[in-house]
Phi, psi and omega in degrees: 000093183287347178296327179294318178297318178298317181296318177298317179297317177300314183296314179306314181294311182295320182294322176301317180294311183297318181291321179297324181273358180059046178267153187263318184216141177252133182252337186204139171232125179250127181252141168269129181234115180292150180303331180274353180288130181261089183221135173276110181299321179296316178295320181293320179294322178293315178297320179301314180297323179289313187282348177268354180304137179062027174236175177292348180263358182301135179088351182293139179275133179260121180242151181241137175243123181286137172243116183287148177295130180218128186221166174232147179268136180286338189262313186248001181070015175302141169223134177158190180286151181230129174274151175210160180288126176262070176263181183301325184294331181286345176287336184255350179206163180286132179291152174278125184250141176225157184295132178289344180270312186236354182081005182285177180286144180247150169255131180279124178266314179220151175124359179240017183287153163210091189218151173284121180273317179202159181225118179259124189227166171243137176272172183299327184283341182295329182267355183268000000 
């Protein structure tokens, strides 16, 4: 379950930021998740809940923002969304993408993200 490893890495990064800024409580963490990321959101949310216990992030709500696939063609300069077959095999590997205009190779511009978009926190004076 690689979602647990992702949650641990996420927590390490977020705790460093929260502690550095001397913040007291985190209420929400919003993640950008690219269309090509193979992640179980339910498993990640459960792992997040487990690894945040007894930390400044405990009780924070984990939210997900979808990032649609957007690519550019190396050969014909096409830029845009790309459709691909969403069969069972794409759940276990990244699909092979080709340009819808010329069949050429594509560079992924967006759609492979896994990043913190925002963090909603309370500072120490807010509760006093």
